[in-house]
C-alpha positions in Angstrom: 7.7 44.0 -42.4 9.5 40.6 -42.2 11.2 41.7 -39.0 7.8 42.7 -37.5 6.1 39.4 -38.5 9.1 37.5 -37.0 9.0 39.5 -33.8 5.2 38.9 -33.5 5.7 35.2 -34.1 8.5 35.0 -31.6 6.5 36.9 -29.0 3.5 34.6 -29.6 5.5 31.3 -29.3 7.2 32.6 -26.1 3.8 33.5 -24.6 2.4 30.1 -25.6 5.4 28.2 -24.0 5.1 30.1 -20.8 1.7 28.5 -20.3 3.0 25.2 -21.1 5.8 25.2 -18.4 4.0 23.1 -15.9 2.9 20.5 -18.5 6.5 20.4 -19.9 8.0 19.9 -16.5 5.4 17.2 -15.7 6.2 15.4 -18.9 10.0 15.4 -18.4 9.9 14.7 -14.6 10.6 11.3 -13.0 7.8 9.6 -11.1 4.0 9.7 -11.6 2.3 12.7 -13.2 -0.2 14.6 -11.2 -3.1 12.3 -10.2 -1.3 9.3 -11.4 -0.2 6.3 -9.4 2.8 4.2 -10.3 3.5 0.8 -9.0 6.7 -1.3 -8.7 9.1 -3.2 -6.5 11.7 -2.0 -4.2 11.9 -1.0 -0.5 10.1 1.8 1.3 13.5 3.2 2.3 14.9 3.3 -1.3 11.6 3.7 -3.1 10.5 2.1 -6.3 13.5 0.5 -7.9 11.6 -1.3 -10.7 8.6 0.5 -12.0 6.1 -2.1 -13.5 2.3 -2.8 -13.8 2.4 -6.6 -13.9 3.2 -8.5 -10.9 3.2 -12.3 -9.7 0.9 -13.3 -6.9 3.8 -13.4 -4.3 5.4 -10.0 -5.0 5.3 -7.1 -2.7 4.0 -3.9 -4.5 5.0 -0.3 -3.8 2.9 2.6 -4.9 3.9 6.2 -5.5 1.5 8.9 -6.3 1.6 12.7 -7.1 -1.3 14.9 -6.4 -2.3 18.1 -8.3 -2.5 19.9 -4.9 -1.9 19.0 -1.2 -4.3 16.5 0.1 -6.0 19.1 2.5 -7.2 16.4 4.9 -5.7 13.8 7.2 -8.1 11.0 6.3 -7.8 9.3 2.9 -10.0 6.5 1.4 -8.6 3.8 -1.0 -10.8 1.6 -3.1 -9.6 -1.2 -5.2 -11.6 -2.6 -8.1 -11.0 -5.8 -10.1 -11.5 -5.3 -13.9 -13.1 -8.1 -15.7 -14.2 -7.8 -19.3 -14.1 -3.9 -19.0 -16.3 -4.1 -16.0 -15.1 -2.8 -12.7 -16.3 -4.7 -9.5 -15.4 -3.9 -5.9 -12.6 -5.8 -4.4 -11.3 -4.0 -1.3 -11.3 -0.7 0.4 -9.4 0.9 3.5 -8.8 4.2 5.2 -5.5 5.7 6.1 -4.2 8.9 7.8 -1.7 11.1 6.1 -0.2 14.6 6.4 -2.7 17.0 4.8 0.2 19.1 3.5 1.6 16.2 1.3 1.3 16.6 -2.4 2.7 13.0 -3.0 3.0 9.7 -1.2 5.1 6.5 -1.4 3.7 3.5 0.4 4.2 -0.3 0.8 0.8 -0.7 -0.9 0.7 -4.6 -0.8 3.0 -6.9 1.4 2.3 -10.5 0.8 3.3 -11.6 4.4 0.8 -9.1 5.8 -2.1 -9.0 3.2 -1.9 -12.4 1.6 -1.9 -12.8 -2.1 -4.1 -11.2 -4.7 -6.3 -13.0 -7.1 -5.0 -13.1 -10.6 -6.5 -10.4 -12.7 -6.5 -6.7 -13.5 -7.0 -4.0 -10.9 -7.6 -0.2 -10.6 -6.8 1.6 -7.3 -8.1 5.0 -6.5 -7.3 7.5 -3.7 -9.8 9.9 -2.4 -9.4 12.6 0.2 -11.9 13.2 2.9 -14.1 15.4 0.6 -14.6 12.5 -1.9 -12.3 14.1 -4.3 -10.3 11.8 -6.4 -6.6 12.5 -5.8 -4.9 9.8 -7.8 -5.6 6.5 -9.5 -3.6 3.7 -11.3 -3.9 0.3 -12.7 -1.9 -3.0 -12.3 -2.2 -6.7 -13.1 -1.4 -9.8 -11.2 -0.4 -12.8 -13.4 
């Protein structure tokens, strides 16, 4: 009876862990989880060298995002909100064209010499595909 109970328990645990394979690999992987953006400094060629969420007003910012599935469209829409006292208010938005087969991106999100400086504060960036489906989001601060 003990052997049968042990076998059933082992079978159940194996079955349970098989369903968690994607979750476990996502937790253990480097880079952002599906639907998450990470920010940091580095170069486009080398990628994010120093992951962080707090930047000075004169730092360039790289952004990397993984998607749960390929974008499925060429046109994407970014919207940036400033967060003040828990309330989000519109700050900026823009469109970009990406390969619809991509399931991740790395971009020079903010270059000071091109875009100027951010206002000091907390921000949330969201990326939508052409079907208004939220593909990724992340938050950062400027101090």
